[in-house]
C-alpha positions as CSV (number, residue, x, y, z in Angstrom):
1,X,-3.7,-19.8,3.5
2,X,-0.8,-21.6,1.9
3,X,0.4,-25.1,2.8
4,X,4.0,-23.9,2.2
5,X,5.7,-24.3,5.6
6,X,8.8,-22.6,4.3
7,X,6.9,-19.4,3.7
8,X,7.8,-18.9,0.1
9,X,4.5,-19.4,-1.5
10,X,1.8,-16.8,-2.1
11,X,-1.0,-16.3,0.4
12,X,-4.4,-14.6,-0.4
13,X,-5.8,-12.6,2.6
14,X,-9.2,-11.0,2.7
15,X,-9.4,-7.9,4.7
16,X,-12.6,-6.6,6.3
17,X,-13.4,-2.8,5.9
18,X,-11.7,-1.8,9.1
19,X,-8.4,-3.6,8.2
20,X,-8.5,-2.3,4.7
21,X,-9.0,1.3,5.9
22,X,-6.2,0.9,8.5
23,X,-3.8,-0.5,5.8
24,X,-4.7,2.4,3.4
25,X,-4.2,5.0,6.2
26,X,-0.7,3.5,7.0
27,X,0.2,3.5,3.3
28,X,-0.7,7.2,3.1
29,X,1.2,8.1,6.3
30,X,4.3,6.1,5.1
31,X,3.9,7.7,1.6
32,X,4.0,4.3,-0.1
33,X,1.9,2.1,-2.4
34,X,3.7,-1.0,-1.2
35,X,1.0,-2.4,1.0
36,X,2.8,-5.8,1.3
37,X,5.8,-4.0,2.7
38,X,3.6,-2.3,5.3
39,X,2.0,-5.6,6.2
40,X,5.5,-7.1,6.5
41,X,6.8,-4.4,8.8
42,X,3.7,-4.8,11.0
43,X,4.1,-8.6,11.2
44,X,7.8,-8.1,11.9
45,X,7.0,-5.9,14.9
46,X,4.4,-8.4,16.2
47,X,7.0,-11.3,15.8
48,X,9.5,-9.1,17.8
49,X,6.9,-8.6,20.5
50,X,6.2,-12.4,20.7
51,X,9.8,-13.3,20.8
52,X,10.6,-10.8,23.5
53,X,7.7,-12.1,25.6
54,X,8.9,-15.7,25.2
55,X,12.3,-14.7,26.5
56,X,10.6,-13.1,29.6
57,X,11.1,-9.5,28.5
58,X,8.9,-6.7,27.4
59,X,9.1,-4.5,24.4
60,X,8.3,-0.8,24.8
61,X,8.6,2.4,23.0
62,X,10.2,5.5,24.6
63,X,9.2,8.9,23.3
64,X,11.2,12.1,23.2
65,X,10.0,13.0,26.7
66,X,11.2,9.7,28.2
67,X,7.6,8.3,28.5
68,X,7.3,4.5,27.9
69,X,4.5,2.5,26.4
70,X,4.5,-1.2,26.2
71,X,3.9,-2.9,22.9
72,X,1.2,-5.5,23.6
73,X,0.1,-8.4,21.5
């Protein structure tokens, strides 16, 4: 990984088969070839979960039937 603490450098990441298949599946479902955008969105959601937990809260999804599911990390 990069030594750039500001987060502006490039980083090379190796994906195992499972992660590569998951990323490809998400790209297909989102109808995009922008795999870096998909990774960015996923990491953004994870960061939101962590921030909410640090603040003593919980992040959850509510579906159209009013059922909730906690987002865990």
